[in-house]
C-alpha positions, 0 to 999 in steps of 0.5 A, spaced: 764 165 416 764 159 417 759 153 420 764 147 422 760 141 423 763 135 427 761 129 428 767 126 434 767 119 439 762 122 446 768 120 450 772 125 446 768 131 447 771 134 453 778 135 450 775 137 444 771 143 449 777 143 452 781 145 446 776 149 443 775 153 450 784 154 449 782 158 442 777 162 445 771 158 442 766 158 446 760 158 443 758 152 439 752 147 440 752 139 440 747 133 440 748 126 443 746 122 435 746 116 432 749 114 427 751 108 422 758 107 420 763 104 415 765 098 420 762 092 417 765 087 424 763 087 432 767 088 436 769 081 441 769 083 448 770 078 453 768 073 449 761 076 446 761 079 440 757 086 439 754 090 433 758 096 431 754 099 426 750 104 431 754 108 433 753 114 438 757 120 438 757 128 439 755 133 433 757 140 434 755 146 431 760 151 431 760 158 426 766 162 426 769 167 423 774 166 416 779 168 421 779 163 426 776 157 421 783 153 421 784 153 428 778 151 429 779 144 425 785 143 427 784 143 435 779 139 432 782 134 429 788 134 435 784 133 440 779 128 437 784 123 434 785 117 437 787 113 431 781 108 431 776 107 425 771 111 427 774 118 429 770 122 427 768 127 421 769 134 419 766 138 415 766 147 413 760 151 410 760 157 409 755 161 412 752 168 407 750 172 414 749 170 421 744 174 426 744 177 434 737 176 435 736 182 442 740 187 438 740 185 431 747 186 430 749 183 423 755 177 422 761 177 424 760 183 430 754 177 432 759 172 433 762 176 439 
């Protein structure tokens, strides 16, 4: 099992959610987060410079069986992409155990 964490643009969340549902990843958690990115200059809109040091993003946390890792990551990469700075990041980490509290099912069966 793996934990996939993704930090994406809030504007791309609906597309990412749809892509995940299409590959049958229907359970995940998400939070609105603020972070600091690499971009140092502000954006100019109608003559006014806006700071881009604090960036509003959405953070997704998904645990999947090993067989779903590649297609889950690919779905996120494809649907969150704009080609601009600030598209986000995806991290993959191992998960040793998972439990369903209600039934005490363990590991991959608990993810179903």
